[in-house]
C-alpha positions as CSV (number, residue, x, y, z in Angstrom):
1,M,142.2,192.5,9.7
2,A,142.9,190.5,13.0
3,Q,141.6,193.2,15.1
4,F,138.4,193.6,13.4
5,P,136.8,190.7,15.0
6,R,138.2,192.1,19.0
7,T,136.8,195.7,17.8
8,A,133.3,194.1,16.8
9,W,133.2,192.3,19.9
10,L,134.2,195.5,22.2
11,L,131.0,197.1,20.4
12,A,128.7,194.4,21.1
13,A,129.8,194.3,24.7
14,A,129.4,198.5,24.7
15,L,126.1,197.6,23.4
16,A,124.9,195.2,26.0
17,V,125.8,197.3,28.4
18,T,124.0,199.9,27.2
19,L,120.8,198.2,26.9
20,R,121.0,196.8,30.0
21,A,121.5,199.9,31.6
22,A,118.4,201.1,29.7
23,W,116.4,198.2,30.9
24,A,117.7,198.0,34.2
25,G,115.1,198.7,36.9
26,L,112.2,198.0,35.0
27,P,109.1,197.8,37.2
28,I,106.9,195.6,37.8
29,I,103.0,195.7,39.4
30,H,101.3,192.9,40.6
31,L,98.3,192.5,43.1
32,S,99.3,191.0,46.8
33,A,96.0,190.2,47.8
34,Q,94.0,187.3,47.1
35,D,93.8,186.3,43.4
36,G,90.0,187.4,43.5
37,P,87.5,188.4,42.9
38,Y,87.6,191.9,44.4
39,L,84.0,192.6,46.2
40,E,83.0,195.8,47.2
41,G,83.8,196.6,50.6
42,S,86.9,194.6,51.0
43,N,90.8,195.5,51.0
44,V,93.6,194.8,48.3
45,T,97.2,195.8,48.0
46,L,99.4,196.3,45.3
47,E,103.1,196.0,45.0
48,C,106.0,197.3,42.8
49,L,108.5,195.5,42.2
50,S,111.6,195.9,40.3
51,D,113.4,193.4,38.0
52,E,116.9,194.7,39.5
53,E,117.3,193.1,42.8
54,G,118.2,195.1,45.5
55,E,117.2,198.4,44.0
56,D,116.0,201.3,45.9
57,L,112.9,201.7,44.9
58,S,112.4,205.3,46.8
59,G,112.3,206.8,42.8
60,F,109.6,204.7,42.3
61,F,105.7,205.9,42.5
62,F,101.7,204.1,41.7
63,Q,99.6,205.9,39.2
64,K,96.0,205.5,38.1
65,Y,94.7,206.5,34.7
66,S,91.4,208.4,35.0
67,K,89.1,208.0,32.4
68,W,87.6,211.5,32.7
69,L,90.9,213.4,32.6
70,R,92.2,210.9,30.3
71,T,95.6,211.2,31.8
72,W,97.5,209.0,34.6
73,I,97.6,210.7,37.7
74,S,100.4,210.1,40.5
75,L,99.5,208.4,43.8
76,D,102.1,209.8,46.0
77,S,101.4,212.1,48.9
78,D,102.6,215.3,47.0
79,S,100.9,215.1,43.7
80,Q,98.2,218.0,42.9
81,M,95.6,215.7,42.1
82,R,96.1,213.3,45.4
83,C,93.2,214.6,47.2
84,W,91.0,212.8,44.3
85,F,92.4,209.5,46.1
86,Y,92.4,210.3,49.2
87,D,91.2,206.7,50.3
88,V,94.6,205.2,49.1
89,T,97.8,204.7,51.2
90,V,100.9,204.6,49.3
91,S,103.9,203.3,51.6
92,H,107.4,202.4,51.7
93,E,108.1,199.3,54.4
94,D,111.3,197.3,54.4
95,G,112.3,198.4,50.9
96,R,108.6,197.4,49.8
97,L,106.5,200.3,47.7
98,L,103.0,199.4,48.8
99,L,99.7,200.6,47.6
100,S,96.8,199.7,50.0
101,I,92.9,200.3,49.2
102,S,90.8,199.5,52.2
103,N,86.9,199.4,51.7
104,L,86.9,199.1,47.7
105,Q,84.3,201.0,46.2
106,S,83.2,201.1,42.5
107,W,85.2,204.0,41.8
108,H,88.3,202.3,42.2
109,T,87.9,200.0,39.4
110,G,90.3,200.9,36.7
111,P,94.2,200.3,35.7
112,Y,96.7,201.1,37.6
113,R,100.7,201.1,37.0
114,C,104.2,201.5,38.4
115,A,106.6,204.1,37.4
116,S,110.2,204.9,38.0
117,S,112.2,208.6,36.7
118,N,115.6,208.8,37.0
119,A,117.8,212.0,37.1
120,T,117.7,212.7,33.2
121,G,114.0,212.6,33.3
122,N,113.6,209.1,31.3
123,A,110.8,207.2,32.7
124,S,110.5,203.8,33.6
125,V,106.7,202.5,33.1
126,S,105.3,198.7,34.2
127,E,102.5,197.1,32.2
128,A,98.9,198.4,33.7
129,Q,97.3,196.0,36.0
130,E,93.3,196.1,35.6
131,L,91.6,196.0,39.1
132,Q,88.1,195.0,38.9
133,V,85.8,195.9,41.5
134,E,82.5,193.5,41.7
135,Y,79.6,195.0,43.0
136,L,75.8,194.9,42.9
137,H,73.7,197.9,44.3
138,N,69.9,198.7,45.1
139,V,67.2,197.2,42.3
140,F,65.2,199.9,40.6
141,L,61.5,199.2,39.5
142,T,59.8,201.1,36.5
143,R,56.9,200.9,34.8
144,S,56.9,201.6,31.1
145,N,55.1,204.0,28.9
146,T,54.3,206.6,31.8
147,W,55.1,210.1,32.8
148,C,56.6,208.8,36.2
149,G,58.4,205.8,35.4
150,T,59.7,205.1,39.0
151,I,57.2,203.2,41.1
152,G,57.1,202.4,44.8
153,D,55.9,199.8,47.1
154,T,52.9,199.4,45.0
155,V,50.9,200.1,41.9
156,T,47.3,200.6,40.9
157,V,46.0,199.3,37.5
158,V,42.8,200.3,35.7
159,E,40.8,196.6,34.8
160,G,41.4,195.6,31.6
161,A,44.4,197.8,30.9
162,S,48.2,195.9,30.3
163,L,50.9,196.5,32.9
164,E,54.9,196.4,31.8
165,L,57.0,196.2,34.4
166,L,60.7,196.9,34.4
167,C,63.2,195.7,36.8
168,S,67.1,197.4,36.6
169,A,70.1,197.7,38.9
170,D,73.6,199.3,39.2
171,A,76.2,196.2,38.8
172,S,80.0,195.8,37.7
173,K,78.6,193.2,35.0
174,N,75.0,192.6,33.5
175,P,73.2,191.1,36.1
176,I,70.7,187.8,35.6
177,Y,66.6,189.1,36.6
178,E,63.8,186.7,37.4
179,W,60.3,187.8,38.2
180,K,58.0,185.9,40.3
181,R,54.6,185.9,41.9
182,E,54.1,184.9,45.6
183,G,52.5,182.1,45.8
184,D,52.9,180.9,42.6
185,D,55.9,178.4,41.5
186,W,56.2,180.3,37.8
187,I,59.4,182.5,37.0
188,V,60.3,184.7,34.0
189,V,63.9,185.2,33.2
190,S,63.8,188.9,32.0
191,N,64.0,192.2,33.2
192,S,61.0,193.0,32.2
193,L,57.0,191.5,33.1
194,T,54.0,192.0,31.2
195,L,50.4,191.4,32.3
196,P,48.0,191.8,29.3
197,K,44.7,193.0,30.6
198,V,44.6,193.0,33.8
199,G,41.8,191.4,36.2
200,Q,41.3,190.8,39.4
201,E,43.4,187.5,39.5
202,Q,46.6,189.7,38.8
203,V,46.4,191.0,42.1
204,G,49.0,190.1,43.9
205,T,52.8,190.6,44.9
206,Y,55.6,190.6,42.2
207,T,59.5,190.4,42.9
208,C,62.5,191.2,40.5
209,Q,65.7,189.2,41.5
210,A,68.8,190.5,40.2
211,Q,72.1,188.4,40.9
212,H,75.7,189.2,39.3
213,P,76.5,186.7,36.7
214,S,79.3,185.0,38.3
215,L,79.1,185.7,42.0
216,P,75.5,184.2,43.3
217,Q,76.1,186.1,46.9
218,L,75.8,189.2,44.8
219,T,72.0,189.0,44.8
220,K,69.3,191.6,45.9
221,S,65.6,192.0,45.0
222,K,62.8,194.1,45.3
223,S,58.8,193.9,45.4
224,V,55.8,195.6,44.5
225,Q,52.2,194.9,45.3
226,V,49.9,195.3,42.0
227,F,46.1,196.5,42.6
228,V,43.3,196.7,40.1
229,E,40.3,198.6,40.0
230,S,37.5,199.1,38.1
231,S,37.1,201.4,35.5
232,E,34.2,203.2,37.1
233,R,36.4,204.5,39.7
234,S,39.5,204.7,37.9
235,F,40.0,208.5,38.1
236,T,42.6,208.8,40.5
237,L,46.1,210.8,41.2
238,E,47.9,207.7,40.3
239,S,45.8,206.6,37.3
240,V,46.4,210.1,35.7
241,L,50.3,209.7,36.4
242,T,50.4,206.5,35.1
243,Q,48.6,207.8,31.5
244,S,50.9,208.0,28.3
245,T,52.9,210.9,27.7
246,P,50.6,212.7,25.1
247,V,47.7,212.0,27.2
248,L,49.0,213.2,30.7
249,A,50.6,216.6,28.7
250,L,47.0,217.4,27.3
251,A,45.8,216.9,30.6
252,V,48.3,219.5,31.9
253,A,48.2,221.7,28.8
254,V,44.3,222.3,28.6
255,P,44.4,224.0,32.7
256,A,47.6,225.9,32.1
257,V,46.1,227.3,29.2
258,L,43.0,228.2,30.4
259,L,44.6,229.8,33.9
260,A,47.0,231.6,31.8
261,L,44.0,233.4,29.8
262,V,42.6,234.5,33.1
263,V,45.9,235.9,34.4
264,L,46.2,237.6,30.9
265,V,42.6,239.5,31.3
266,F,43.2,240.3,35.0
267,A,46.4,242.1,33.5
268,I,44.4,244.2,30.7
269,L,41.8,245.1,32.8
270,I,43.1,246.0,36.4
271,P,45.1,248.9,34.7
272,R,42.1,250.1,33.0
273,H,40.1,250.0,36.1
274,R,42.9,252.2,37.9
275,A,43.1,254.8,35.6
276,A,39.1,255.4,35.5
277,A,39.5,255.8,39.4
278,K,42.1,258.4,38.6
279,K,40.5,259.9,36.1
280,K,37.2,260.2,38.3
281,A,39.0,261.5,41.3
282,V,40.4,264.6,39.6
283,P,37.6,268.2,40.2
284,E,36.1,269.1,37.4
285,D,36.5,273.0,38.2
286,S,40.5,273.3,37.9
287,G,40.0,276.9,37.1
288,Q,42.2,279.4,38.9
289,R,40.1,280.8,41.8
290,T,40.2,284.2,43.2
291,P,42.3,284.4,46.4
292,I,40.3,286.3,49.4
293,Y,42.9,289.0,50.8
294,K,42.7,290.7,54.3
295,G,40.6,293.2,54.8
296,S,38.4,292.2,51.2
297,L,34.6,292.6,51.4
298,E,34.0,289.6,49.0
299,S,32.6,286.9,50.2
300,V,33.2,283.2,49.9
301,P,31.0,281.0,48.8
302,S,29.1,279.2,51.6
303,V,28.7,275.0,51.8
304,V,25.9,275.5,54.1
305,M,22.7,276.2,52.4
306,G,20.7,279.2,53.3
307,D,24.0,280.8,54.4
308,T,24.2,284.6,52.6
309,H,26.6,286.3,55.1
310,P,29.6,287.2,53.7
311,L,33.0,286.5,55.4
312,V,34.9,289.7,56.5
313,M,38.3,289.6,57.2
């Protein structure tokens, strides 16, 4: 009985050593650059550390999760998928494992982690570190209820019609949109601007501004000049393209059907005309003719009127 506590102590010590060996070298990943935000075009460095001081990091490597492949991709130089991430650099400097990314782009956004693999194949993996790249790209203006939605620098509206403009931008977070008109002091906080029953007084330059919700320095804008024309002179290419989809489809379908009918008529008549022409080209007297032999006294029908002399060979 006296040896039981000692045996239990030895088992506990062995278990503690086993657990320490199992958890030793657990990697930790953190961002070595500024605390953020990480703007598009800036630089960032991730560092992989181990909770075991002085541990060799040669067996550690960085990974990035690909949402398209739904798997973690190693960023080592010998990885098969390394070519997909050519713009990242993995380096070992003074015993430190670093992942450097220069000129951050939107596709660099995502989770990163650090992992190590020992000789037995068991892997120790750190918690994923999310890298969020903040960006705001170009602003686009479109016109609703039209076949060709995207508009350029100008748009023409028939007097009395309604105009609805939509503003959008590709950004890391949903931008804040504002509409304003040059020369006026009103502002519409929305991604859409509606002008009902447009008249000559609505002619002018309208600007949509898109701003990142948390980074005011990420702001872009786009302007469009609105023209209003009389309904009597409303038949223009732009007025046709800005019609509703059913009206535009009808305007395109009717000429297309007429053109198809014309092509069909020609496809039927041309072969018939050619067949008739070939039929007329065949001689009416296609019977066998009597050959004229050398020394024959038979005459050959003359093609000259009044020639009655026989041809003697």
